[in-house]
C-alpha positions as CSV (number, residue, x, y, z in Angstrom):
1,X,103.6,39.1,72.5
2,X,102.1,42.5,71.7
3,X,103.9,45.4,73.5
4,X,102.0,48.6,74.2
5,X,103.3,52.0,72.9
6,X,105.6,53.7,75.5
7,X,104.6,57.3,76.0
8,X,107.2,58.4,78.5
9,X,110.3,56.9,80.2
10,X,112.1,58.3,83.3
11,X,115.3,56.8,84.6
12,X,116.5,57.2,88.2
13,X,119.1,55.8,90.6
14,X,117.5,53.4,93.1
15,X,118.5,54.7,96.5
16,X,119.5,52.6,99.5
17,X,116.7,52.4,102.0
18,X,117.8,53.9,105.3
19,X,116.1,52.8,108.6
20,X,112.9,52.1,106.7
21,X,112.8,55.2,104.4
22,X,113.8,55.7,100.8
23,X,113.8,59.4,101.5
24,X,112.1,60.4,98.3
25,X,108.7,60.2,96.6
26,X,107.6,59.7,93.0
27,X,105.4,62.3,91.2
28,X,103.6,61.6,87.9
29,X,101.4,64.1,86.1
30,X,99.2,62.4,83.6
31,X,98.1,65.6,81.9
32,X,101.6,66.4,80.9
33,X,103.4,63.1,81.3
34,X,105.8,64.8,83.7
35,X,107.7,62.4,86.0
36,X,109.9,63.6,88.8
37,X,111.4,62.7,92.2
38,X,110.7,64.7,95.3
39,X,112.9,64.6,98.5
40,X,111.7,63.5,101.9
41,X,113.3,65.5,104.7
42,X,113.5,64.9,108.4
43,X,110.7,67.4,109.2
44,X,108.3,65.4,106.9
45,X,109.2,62.2,108.7
46,X,109.0,63.7,112.1
47,X,105.6,65.2,111.5
48,X,103.9,62.6,109.2
49,X,105.8,59.4,109.9
50,X,104.9,57.7,106.6
51,X,102.0,56.0,104.9
52,X,98.7,58.0,105.1
53,X,100.7,60.8,106.7
54,X,102.9,61.2,103.6
55,X,99.8,60.8,101.3
56,X,98.0,63.7,103.1
57,X,101.1,65.9,103.1
58,X,101.6,65.4,99.4
59,X,98.0,66.2,98.7
60,X,98.0,69.2,101.0
61,X,100.8,70.7,98.9
62,X,99.8,69.4,95.6
63,X,96.1,70.4,95.5
64,X,95.1,74.0,94.7
65,X,94.6,76.0,97.9
66,X,92.2,78.6,96.5
67,X,89.3,76.2,95.8
68,X,87.5,73.1,97.1
69,X,88.9,70.3,94.9
70,X,86.3,67.9,93.5
71,X,87.1,64.3,93.0
72,X,87.1,64.5,89.2
73,X,89.2,67.6,88.9
74,X,92.5,66.9,87.2
75,X,94.2,68.5,90.2
76,X,92.9,65.7,92.5
77,X,95.6,63.2,93.4
78,X,95.9,59.6,94.1
79,X,98.7,58.9,96.6
80,X,99.9,55.5,97.6
81,X,102.5,54.8,100.3
82,X,103.7,52.1,102.6
83,X,105.6,53.2,105.7
84,X,108.9,52.8,107.6
85,X,107.8,49.4,108.9
86,X,106.3,48.3,105.6
87,X,108.0,45.5,103.7
88,X,109.6,43.9,106.7
89,X,109.7,40.1,106.1
90,X,110.1,39.3,109.7
91,X,107.0,40.8,111.1
92,X,103.3,39.8,110.8
93,X,101.1,42.1,108.8
94,X,103.9,44.3,107.4
95,X,102.9,44.4,103.8
96,X,100.3,47.1,103.6
97,X,99.7,50.0,101.2
98,X,97.7,53.1,102.0
99,X,95.8,54.8,99.2
100,X,94.5,58.3,99.6
101,X,92.4,60.7,97.4
102,X,89.5,63.1,97.4
103,X,86.5,60.8,97.5
104,X,83.6,60.9,95.0
105,X,81.4,59.8,97.9
106,X,82.3,62.4,100.5
107,X,84.3,65.2,98.9
108,X,87.0,64.9,101.6
109,X,90.2,62.8,101.8
110,X,89.5,59.0,101.9
111,X,92.1,56.5,102.8
112,X,92.1,52.7,102.4
113,X,94.6,50.4,104.1
114,X,95.1,47.5,101.7
115,X,97.1,44.3,101.6
116,X,99.1,43.0,98.6
117,X,102.7,43.7,97.6
118,X,102.5,47.0,95.8
119,X,103.5,49.3,98.8
120,X,106.6,47.3,99.7
121,X,107.5,46.9,96.1
122,X,107.2,50.7,95.6
123,X,109.4,51.4,98.6
124,X,112.1,49.0,97.6
125,X,111.9,50.5,94.1
126,X,113.0,53.7,95.8
127,X,109.9,55.6,96.8
128,X,108.2,56.2,100.1
129,X,105.1,57.3,98.3
130,X,103.7,57.7,94.8
131,X,101.7,60.8,93.9
132,X,99.6,60.8,90.7
133,X,98.0,64.0,89.4
134,X,96.3,65.1,86.2
135,X,94.2,63.2,83.8
136,X,95.4,61.2,80.7
137,X,93.7,61.7,77.3
138,X,93.3,58.0,76.8
139,X,93.8,54.8,78.9
140,X,97.4,54.3,80.2
141,X,99.3,52.2,82.7
142,X,102.4,53.1,84.7
143,X,105.3,50.6,85.1
144,X,107.8,51.1,87.9
145,X,110.8,48.9,87.4
146,X,112.7,48.9,90.7
147,X,115.3,46.4,89.4
148,X,116.4,48.7,86.6
149,X,115.5,52.2,87.9
150,X,112.8,53.1,85.3
151,X,109.4,54.6,85.4
152,X,107.4,54.2,82.2
153,X,104.0,55.3,81.0
154,X,102.3,53.1,78.4
155,X,99.3,53.3,76.2
156,X,96.8,50.8,77.6
157,X,94.2,50.6,74.8
158,X,95.0,46.9,74.3
159,X,94.4,45.9,77.9
160,X,91.3,43.9,78.9
161,X,88.7,45.3,81.3
162,X,88.5,43.1,84.4
163,X,91.1,43.2,87.2
164,X,92.0,39.6,86.8
165,X,92.7,39.7,83.1
166,X,94.6,43.0,83.4
167,X,97.0,41.4,85.9
168,X,97.4,38.3,83.8
169,X,98.4,40.3,80.7
170,X,100.7,42.7,82.4
171,X,102.4,39.9,84.4
172,X,103.2,38.1,81.1
173,X,104.4,41.3,79.6
174,X,106.8,42.6,82.3
175,X,107.8,39.8,84.6
176,X,111.3,38.4,84.8
177,X,110.3,35.7,87.4
178,X,107.1,34.2,86.1
179,X,105.0,36.9,87.8
180,X,106.5,36.5,91.2
181,X,108.3,39.8,91.0
182,X,105.3,42.0,90.1
183,X,102.5,43.7,92.0
184,X,99.6,45.1,90.0
185,X,97.0,47.7,91.0
186,X,93.9,47.7,88.9
187,X,90.2,48.7,89.0
188,X,87.6,47.4,86.5
189,X,84.7,48.4,84.4
190,X,82.4,49.0,87.3
191,X,84.7,51.7,88.7
192,X,84.2,53.6,85.4
193,X,80.5,54.0,86.0
194,X,80.1,54.0,89.8
195,X,81.3,56.3,92.6
196,X,81.9,53.3,94.8
197,X,84.8,52.0,92.7
198,X,87.6,50.0,94.5
199,X,91.2,49.0,93.6
200,X,92.7,45.5,93.5
201,X,96.2,45.1,94.8
202,X,97.9,41.9,93.8
203,X,100.1,39.6,95.8
204,X,101.8,36.4,94.8
205,X,100.2,33.2,96.2
206,X,103.2,30.8,96.5
207,X,100.9,28.0,97.3
208,X,98.9,28.2,94.1
209,X,101.6,29.9,92.0
210,X,99.4,32.7,90.9
211,X,98.5,36.4,91.7
212,X,95.7,37.0,94.3
213,X,94.1,40.2,95.4
214,X,93.3,42.5,98.3
215,X,91.0,45.5,97.9
216,X,91.3,49.2,98.7
217,X,87.6,49.4,98.9
218,X,86.2,52.5,100.5
219,X,85.1,55.9,99.2
220,X,85.7,55.4,95.5
221,X,89.4,55.3,95.1
222,X,88.9,53.1,92.1
223,X,86.5,55.6,90.6
224,X,89.2,58.3,90.7
225,X,91.7,55.9,89.3
226,X,89.6,55.2,86.2
227,X,88.5,58.9,85.9
228,X,92.2,59.6,85.4
229,X,92.2,57.0,82.7
230,X,94.6,54.7,84.6
231,X,94.1,51.1,83.7
232,X,96.8,49.8,86.0
233,X,100.0,50.4,88.0
234,X,102.7,47.8,87.9
235,X,105.7,47.6,90.2
236,X,108.5,45.1,89.8
237,X,111.2,44.1,92.3
238,X,112.8,40.7,92.2
239,X,113.7,40.1,95.8
240,X,112.8,41.5,99.2
241,X,114.9,40.9,102.3
242,X,115.2,42.5,105.8
243,X,118.5,44.0,104.9
244,X,116.9,46.1,102.2
245,X,115.2,48.1,104.9
246,X,118.5,48.7,106.6
247,X,117.0,48.8,110.1
248,X,118.9,50.6,112.9
249,X,118.9,47.3,114.9
250,X,118.3,44.3,112.6
251,X,118.6,41.8,115.5
252,X,116.0,43.8,117.4
253,X,113.6,43.7,114.5
254,X,114.1,39.9,114.2
255,X,113.6,39.3,117.9
256,X,110.3,41.2,118.3
257,X,109.1,39.7,115.0
258,X,109.8,36.2,116.3
259,X,108.0,36.9,119.6
260,X,104.9,38.3,117.9
261,X,104.7,35.6,115.3
262,X,105.3,32.8,117.8
263,X,102.5,34.0,120.0
264,X,100.1,34.0,117.0
265,X,101.1,30.5,116.0
266,X,100.6,29.3,119.5
267,X,97.3,31.0,120.3
268,X,95.4,31.5,117.1
269,X,93.8,28.0,117.2
270,X,92.6,28.7,120.7
271,X,91.0,32.1,119.9
272,X,89.6,33.3,116.5
273,X,91.2,30.7,114.2
274,X,92.2,33.4,111.7
275,X,94.5,30.9,110.0
276,X,91.5,28.7,109.2
277,X,88.5,31.0,108.6
278,X,90.0,34.5,108.8
279,X,87.4,37.3,109.5
280,X,84.7,34.7,108.5
281,X,84.7,33.8,112.2
282,X,82.8,37.0,113.0
283,X,79.3,36.4,111.8
284,X,78.5,33.9,114.5
285,X,79.8,36.2,117.3
286,X,78.0,39.2,115.8
287,X,74.8,37.2,115.6
288,X,75.1,36.0,119.2
289,X,75.4,39.5,120.5
290,X,72.7,41.0,118.3
291,X,75.3,42.9,116.3
292,X,75.0,41.3,112.8
293,X,73.2,43.7,110.4
294,X,70.2,42.0,108.9
295,X,67.8,43.5,106.3
296,X,69.2,47.0,106.3
297,X,70.4,47.1,109.9
298,X,66.9,46.6,111.3
299,X,68.0,43.8,113.6
300,X,71.2,42.2,114.8
301,X,70.5,38.5,114.4
302,X,68.4,36.1,112.3
303,X,67.6,32.4,112.5
304,X,69.0,32.0,109.0
305,X,72.4,33.6,109.8
306,X,73.8,30.2,110.8
307,X,74.2,29.6,107.0
308,X,76.9,32.3,106.9
309,X,78.8,31.2,110.1
310,X,82.5,30.3,110.2
311,X,81.9,26.6,110.1
312,X,80.2,27.0,106.8
313,X,83.0,29.0,105.3
314,X,85.6,26.6,106.7
315,X,84.0,23.9,104.5
316,X,83.8,26.2,101.5
317,X,87.3,27.7,101.6
318,X,89.9,25.6,99.9
319,X,92.0,23.7,102.4
320,X,91.9,26.4,105.1
321,X,94.7,26.2,107.7
322,X,96.6,23.6,105.7
323,X,99.0,25.8,103.7
324,X,100.1,29.4,103.3
325,X,97.3,31.9,102.7
326,X,98.9,35.2,103.7
327,X,98.8,38.4,101.7
328,X,102.3,39.3,103.1
329,X,105.3,37.0,103.3
330,X,105.4,35.4,105.8
331,X,102.5,36.7,107.9
332,X,101.7,34.4,110.8
333,X,98.0,35.5,110.8
334,X,97.7,33.8,107.4
335,X,94.1,34.8,106.9
336,X,93.6,35.4,103.2
337,X,91.4,32.4,102.4
338,X,89.8,31.7,99.0
339,X,87.4,29.4,97.1
340,X,88.9,27.5,94.3
341,X,86.8,25.9,91.6
342,X,84.0,28.4,92.0
343,X,81.4,28.5,89.1
344,X,79.4,31.7,88.8
345,X,75.7,31.4,87.9
346,X,75.4,34.8,86.2
347,X,77.3,37.3,84.2
348,X,80.3,37.1,81.8
349,X,82.0,34.3,83.8
350,X,78.8,32.2,84.0
351,X,79.7,28.5,83.9
352,X,83.4,29.1,84.0
353,X,85.7,28.0,86.9
354,X,87.2,30.9,88.8
355,X,88.9,31.6,92.1
356,X,87.2,33.8,94.7
357,X,89.4,35.8,97.1
358,X,87.5,35.7,100.4
359,X,84.8,36.6,101.3
360,X,85.8,38.6,104.3
361,X,83.4,39.4,107.2
362,X,82.3,42.8,105.7
363,X,81.3,41.1,102.5
364,X,79.5,38.2,104.2
365,X,77.4,40.7,106.2
366,X,77.0,43.4,103.6
367,X,76.2,41.2,100.6
368,X,74.6,38.5,102.8
369,X,72.6,39.0,106.0
370,X,72.1,42.8,105.5
371,X,70.2,42.1,102.2
372,X,68.5,39.0,103.5
373,X,70.7,36.7,101.4
374,X,71.7,33.6,103.4
375,X,73.0,31.5,100.5
376,X,76.8,31.5,100.7
377,X,77.0,30.9,96.9
378,X,75.4,34.3,96.1
379,X,77.6,36.0,98.7
380,X,80.7,34.5,97.1
381,X,79.5,35.4,93.6
382,X,78.9,39.0,94.5
383,X,82.3,39.0,96.1
384,X,83.9,37.7,92.9
385,X,82.2,40.2,90.6
386,X,82.7,43.2,92.8
387,X,86.4,42.4,92.7
388,X,86.5,41.8,89.0
389,X,84.5,45.0,88.3
390,X,86.3,47.1,90.9
391,X,83.3,47.7,93.2
392,X,83.4,48.1,97.0
393,X,81.4,45.3,98.5
394,X,80.5,47.3,101.6
395,X,79.0,50.2,99.7
396,X,77.3,47.8,97.3
397,X,75.8,45.8,100.1
398,X,74.7,48.7,102.3
399,X,73.2,50.5,99.3
400,X,71.4,47.4,98.2
401,X,69.9,47.0,101.7
402,X,68.6,50.6,101.6
403,X,66.9,50.0,98.2
404,X,65.5,46.7,99.2
405,X,63.8,48.1,102.3
406,X,62.3,50.9,100.3
407,X,61.0,48.3,97.8
408,X,59.7,45.9,100.5
409,X,57.9,48.7,102.3
410,X,56.2,50.0,99.1
411,X,58.0,53.3,98.9
412,X,59.3,52.4,95.5
413,X,58.6,49.9,92.8
414,X,60.1,48.5,89.6
415,X,59.7,52.0,87.9
416,X,62.3,53.3,90.3
417,X,64.6,50.3,90.0
418,X,64.6,49.8,86.3
419,X,62.5,46.8,86.4
420,X,64.3,45.0,89.2
421,X,62.2,43.3,91.9
422,X,64.6,44.1,94.8
423,X,63.0,42.2,97.7
424,X,64.9,40.7,100.6
425,X,67.0,37.8,99.6
426,X,66.9,38.5,95.9
427,X,70.5,37.5,95.2
428,X,70.1,37.0,91.5
429,X,68.4,40.4,91.1
430,X,71.2,42.0,93.2
431,X,73.8,40.5,90.8
432,X,71.8,41.8,87.8
433,X,72.2,45.3,89.2
434,X,75.9,44.7,89.7
435,X,76.4,43.6,86.1
436,X,74.5,46.8,85.0
437,X,77.1,48.8,86.9
438,X,79.9,47.2,85.0
439,X,78.1,47.9,81.7
440,X,77.2,51.5,82.7
441,X,73.6,50.8,81.8
442,X,70.2,50.7,83.5
443,X,69.4,51.4,87.1
444,X,72.7,49.9,88.2
445,X,74.9,51.8,85.8
446,X,73.1,55.1,85.9
447,X,72.0,55.4,89.5
448,X,72.7,52.6,92.0
449,X,76.5,52.8,91.6
450,X,76.5,56.3,92.9
451,X,75.5,55.1,96.4
452,X,73.0,55.7,99.1
453,X,73.4,59.5,99.5
454,X,72.8,60.0,95.7
455,X,69.9,57.7,95.8
456,X,68.2,59.7,98.5
457,X,68.0,62.5,96.0
458,X,67.0,60.3,93.1
459,X,64.1,58.6,95.0
460,X,62.7,61.9,96.1
461,X,61.5,62.2,92.4
462,X,59.4,59.1,93.2
463,X,57.8,60.8,96.2
464,X,59.7,59.0,98.9
465,X,59.6,60.8,102.2
466,X,63.0,62.5,103.0
467,X,62.9,61.8,106.7
468,X,62.4,58.1,106.1
469,X,65.4,58.0,103.8
470,X,67.5,60.0,106.2
471,X,66.6,57.6,109.1
472,X,67.1,54.3,107.2
473,X,69.7,55.2,104.5
474,X,72.8,54.0,106.2
475,X,75.4,56.5,105.1
476,X,77.1,59.4,106.8
477,X,79.2,62.1,105.2
478,X,78.3,60.4,102.0
479,X,79.9,57.0,102.8
480,X,78.0,53.9,103.5
481,X,78.2,52.2,106.9
482,X,80.4,49.2,107.3
483,X,78.6,46.1,108.7
484,X,78.0,46.4,112.4
485,X,74.7,47.0,114.3
486,X,75.3,50.0,116.6
487,X,71.9,50.6,118.1
488,X,73.1,49.5,121.5
489,X,76.7,50.7,121.3
490,X,77.0,54.4,121.9
491,X,80.8,54.0,121.6
492,X,80.4,52.6,118.1
493,X,77.8,55.3,117.1
494,X,80.5,57.8,117.9
495,X,83.1,55.7,116.2
496,X,81.2,55.9,113.0
497,X,79.7,59.4,113.3
498,X,82.9,61.1,114.4
499,X,85.2,59.2,112.0
500,X,87.1,61.6,109.8
501,X,86.4,59.9,106.5
502,X,82.9,58.6,107.2
503,X,81.5,55.5,108.9
504,X,84.3,53.0,108.3
505,X,85.3,50.6,111.2
506,X,89.0,50.8,110.6
507,X,89.2,54.2,112.4
508,X,87.4,53.2,115.5
509,X,86.2,49.6,115.7
510,X,84.8,49.7,119.2
511,X,81.8,47.4,118.7
512,X,83.5,44.3,119.9
513,X,85.2,45.9,122.8
514,X,82.0,47.7,123.9
515,X,79.4,45.1,123.4
516,X,81.2,41.7,123.6
517,X,83.9,42.4,126.2
518,X,82.2,45.3,128.0
519,X,85.5,47.0,128.3
520,X,84.0,50.6,128.4
521,X,80.8,50.6,130.4
522,X,80.9,54.2,131.5
523,X,80.2,57.4,129.5
524,X,83.7,58.7,130.3
525,X,85.3,55.5,129.2
526,X,83.5,55.7,125.9
527,X,84.6,59.3,125.3
528,X,88.2,58.3,126.2
529,X,88.0,55.4,123.7
530,X,86.9,57.8,121.0
531,X,90.1,59.7,121.5
532,X,92.6,56.9,122.0
533,X,91.4,54.2,119.6
534,X,91.2,56.4,116.5
535,X,94.7,57.8,117.2
536,X,96.1,54.3,117.8
537,X,94.4,52.7,114.8
538,X,95.7,55.6,112.6
539,X,99.2,54.5,113.5
540,X,99.0,51.3,111.4
541,X,98.2,53.4,108.4
542,X,101.3,55.5,108.9
543,X,103.6,52.5,109.0
544,X,102.4,50.1,106.4
545,X,100.9,47.6,108.9
546,X,97.8,45.4,109.2
547,X,95.8,45.8,112.4
548,X,94.8,42.1,112.7
549,X,98.0,41.0,114.5
550,X,97.3,43.6,117.2
551,X,94.0,42.4,118.5
552,X,92.7,39.4,116.6
553,X,95.2,37.2,118.4
554,X,96.0,38.5,121.9
555,X,98.3,37.3,124.7
556,X,96.9,34.6,126.9
557,X,96.9,36.9,130.0
558,X,95.6,39.9,128.2
559,X,92.3,39.9,130.1
560,X,94.2,40.3,133.4
561,X,96.0,43.5,132.3
562,X,94.8,47.0,133.4
563,X,93.7,47.9,129.9
564,X,92.8,44.8,128.0
565,X,91.1,46.7,125.2
566,X,94.4,48.2,124.2
567,X,96.4,44.9,124.3
568,X,99.3,46.5,126.2
569,X,101.8,43.8,125.3
570,X,101.3,44.3,121.6
571,X,101.7,48.1,122.0
572,X,105.1,47.3,123.6
573,X,105.9,45.0,120.6
574,X,105.1,47.8,118.1
575,X,107.1,50.4,120.1
576,X,110.1,48.0,120.1
577,X,109.6,47.3,116.3
578,X,109.5,51.0,115.5
579,X,112.6,51.8,117.6
580,X,114.6,48.9,116.1
581,X,113.8,50.0,112.6
582,X,114.2,53.8,112.8
583,X,116.6,54.1,115.7
584,X,114.3,56.6,117.4
585,X,113.8,55.8,121.2
586,X,110.1,54.9,121.4
587,X,107.5,54.0,124.0
588,X,103.9,53.1,123.6
589,X,102.6,56.7,124.2
590,X,104.9,57.9,121.5
591,X,103.1,55.8,118.9
592,X,99.8,57.5,119.7
593,X,101.5,60.9,119.6
594,X,102.6,60.2,116.0
595,X,99.1,59.4,115.0
596,X,97.6,62.4,116.8
597,X,99.6,64.7,114.6
598,X,98.3,63.2,111.4
599,X,94.7,62.8,112.8
600,X,94.4,66.4,113.6
601,X,96.1,67.4,110.3
602,X,93.5,65.4,108.4
603,X,90.7,67.0,110.4
604,X,92.0,70.4,109.3
605,X,92.3,69.1,105.7
606,X,88.6,68.2,105.9
607,X,87.9,71.8,107.0
608,X,89.9,73.1,104.1
609,X,87.6,71.0,101.8
610,X,84.6,72.7,103.5
611,X,83.4,69.6,105.4
612,X,85.1,69.2,108.7
613,X,82.9,70.8,111.4
614,X,80.4,69.6,114.0
615,X,77.5,69.9,111.6
616,X,79.2,67.3,109.4
617,X,79.6,64.9,112.4
618,X,75.9,65.3,113.3
619,X,72.9,63.7,111.8
620,X,73.9,60.1,111.7
621,X,71.0,58.0,110.3
622,X,68.8,57.4,113.3
623,X,68.8,53.6,112.7
624,X,72.4,53.5,113.8
625,X,71.2,54.9,117.2
626,X,67.8,53.3,117.7
627,X,64.7,51.8,116.3
628,X,63.1,53.7,113.4
629,X,59.9,51.8,113.0
630,X,57.3,50.4,115.4
631,X,58.2,46.9,114.1
632,X,61.8,47.4,115.2
633,X,60.8,48.6,118.6
634,X,58.5,45.6,119.1
635,X,61.2,43.2,118.0
636,X,63.2,44.2,121.1
637,X,60.4,45.6,123.2
638,X,61.5,44.2,126.5
639,X,64.9,45.8,126.1
640,X,63.6,49.2,125.0
641,X,60.9,49.3,127.7
642,X,63.4,48.6,130.3
643,X,65.7,51.3,129.1
644,X,62.9,53.9,129.1
645,X,62.0,52.9,132.7
646,X,65.6,53.2,133.8
647,X,65.5,56.7,132.3
648,X,62.6,57.6,134.6
649,X,59.9,57.4,131.9
650,X,56.5,56.1,133.0
651,X,55.5,54.0,130.0
652,X,52.1,52.9,131.3
653,X,49.5,53.7,128.6
654,X,52.0,54.8,126.0
655,X,51.7,53.4,122.5
656,X,54.6,51.8,120.7
657,X,55.0,54.9,118.6
658,X,55.1,57.2,121.6
659,X,57.7,55.0,123.4
660,X,59.8,54.8,120.2
661,X,59.7,58.6,119.9
662,X,60.6,59.2,123.5
663,X,63.5,56.7,123.2
664,X,64.7,58.7,120.2
665,X,64.8,61.9,122.1
666,X,67.0,60.2,124.8
667,X,69.4,58.6,122.3
668,X,69.9,61.6,120.1
669,X,70.7,63.7,123.2
670,X,73.1,61.1,124.3
671,X,74.9,61.2,121.0
672,X,75.2,65.0,121.3
673,X,76.6,64.8,124.7
674,X,79.1,62.1,123.6
675,X,80.2,64.4,120.7
676,X,80.9,67.2,123.2
677,X,82.9,64.9,125.4
678,X,84.9,63.4,122.6
679,X,85.7,66.8,121.1
680,X,86.9,68.1,124.5
681,X,89.1,65.0,125.0
682,X,90.6,65.5,121.6
683,X,91.4,69.1,122.2
684,X,88.9,70.5,119.8
685,X,86.3,73.3,120.1
686,X,82.6,72.5,120.4
687,X,82.5,73.1,116.6
688,X,84.9,70.3,116.1
689,X,88.0,72.4,115.2
690,X,91.4,71.6,116.8
691,X,92.3,74.5,119.0
692,X,95.4,76.6,118.2
693,X,96.9,75.4,121.5
694,X,96.4,71.8,120.3
695,X,98.0,72.6,116.9
696,X,101.0,74.1,118.6
697,X,101.4,71.3,121.1
698,X,101.4,68.8,118.3
699,X,104.0,70.8,116.4
700,X,101.8,71.4,113.3
701,X,101.9,75.2,113.3
702,X,104.7,75.3,110.8
703,X,102.5,73.8,108.0
704,X,101.7,76.5,105.4
705,X,98.1,77.8,105.7
706,X,97.1,75.5,108.5
707,X,97.0,78.1,111.3
708,X,95.0,80.5,109.2
709,X,92.3,77.8,108.8
710,X,92.2,77.0,112.5
711,X,92.0,80.7,113.5
712,X,89.2,81.3,111.0
713,X,87.0,78.5,112.3
714,X,87.7,78.8,116.0
715,X,86.3,82.3,116.0
716,X,82.8,80.9,115.2
717,X,80.4,79.0,117.4
718,X,78.8,75.7,116.2
719,X,75.6,76.4,114.3
720,X,72.2,75.0,115.4
721,X,72.1,71.4,114.5
722,X,69.4,71.7,111.8
723,X,69.4,69.0,109.2
724,X,70.4,70.3,105.8
725,X,68.6,69.2,102.7
726,X,69.9,65.7,101.8
727,X,71.5,66.7,98.5
728,X,73.3,69.6,100.2
729,X,74.6,68.0,103.3
730,X,77.7,66.7,101.6
731,X,77.8,66.9,97.8
């Protein structure tokens, strides 16, 4: 077998993990091939906990402080971490990695919480986090051998392009256990040409005896990866056990892990059936409550949506619920389903038999209902090729929906789309654009792959009205919306609009709690939710955990608790888990306190990057708050008329356009008031800056340069909320 040229080797002593921490991080500079180890002290652990907290801290210190760092600057970093609870084999969902970088889409830190084995492998190889800086002159890959204490940089000119083939070749090259000891991180050819590039993190499917994948999808982390000329990361560790984490209380970890896992095994079949259909159970619920995005978020349901419901995917997935399908060993949620024997109809794999990982809900909605595609085959094929090429399915689907609506409404034609007739439901045309992204050619490779915000500027050249594009182009801060209709959920409008990294549901997924369970009917409850839930959900990204075991299977008596939206029993589980691992006395409120430190630190990091103030949280696309067109208003006229009447508006004699415009005034003002309330609850100024008192109360005032940033920006009042030019708002 051909072996690539080794460019650099670094040897180290693999440390003993203590209470979940390796107490050191790995630094690699690709411009110089420098490799070194950095210590992790108690102050770093106390302030940042782990995971995303460590990533952000390394970036804060590693990036130049005298300029705004661009995504393609050599100084930009990619950081990957697990967390003190990551890699625990006795707890469900404890196999996550968190990837952080400056995003091509937004210009601020983006983080993706992703399954697969790399994060745990990295920790047990001796590193709480990995920090990659610089830019290689040619394609390379990095091999971390945790069994023998080596970090090696190799020439990668001989590696194939797609994620699947890269993993196959590197597994054959470096494994000592038939691939079972390796985790590979890879992108693909699409990430080289698009700003929406994702990363594939491999995990070993014991059932099928092969590697499978989870994706770090959002914000272009794969794009930065390929811009640095990284073809892959490989980490090897032969065996993982609970003892390797050296918890303070091993029996305590085992006990709480058994309790949580047993509850999932008992109740999952009676609730969301994650072990059978995973997140594929959501389309039917979203459609029932008018929350499933259809045809660019115009409506929340469609008669054809039943073709994408969970019962359909249950028949398509290979033996769901009849074997192990978990991306962490052994996770009781067991939700990583797949399609074996799939045969694509287009592209380089046309006519070949492949395996499709998923699709998950976001892909089903984004590449299905939101572009008017209700054929599950096309959804699965887009899923497959997005993974193979390293493209985020959410950004791809939401961007395609934007382009299709402009095409359908006659704002653009084939001249703007490179000859593609992008009408609703044009699955094969959408795939053709996807293949162009991978090739770096045509409309897909030259324009589409840069996302919705970029396309707003591009389509201006074809005379498209800027206000129309602002209203229906579903991006904010430069990041495409994930797949939930928010017109009737003020809480989720704030969850998206006030999210630090852009409209991604993992920070504040309130749609289900607000619209399905009606857990937060009052304005004050929504504002409180926009404080508590982002802080709480951040905690999973600090510790190397998946959120699904928290709220996708809940205790049987959860609805009878005082705060069912929070799932109090599970908060108690996680507090016990953290205490048993680290030895630190921990209650539920302590977990939120950990997150609040990192959340406020990230907000100030955004400000350092020039994009973390109120004006950057304003101007969500109006479609996320209400009906943009007369057609949309008429499609739910009874609902909207009633709301206007309840607001004291006499609608007699008003045209549809007049009613729609009046409703817009009300809803935009409501969002502004919610922003004020959420900022106040978070301890921020009206301009969205954490106050100095807040910074001191959280113990962040020791961080070099942070107080100066806060002081500078708390002295100014928020500017008038005037919409900037679309190409100046973020990029």
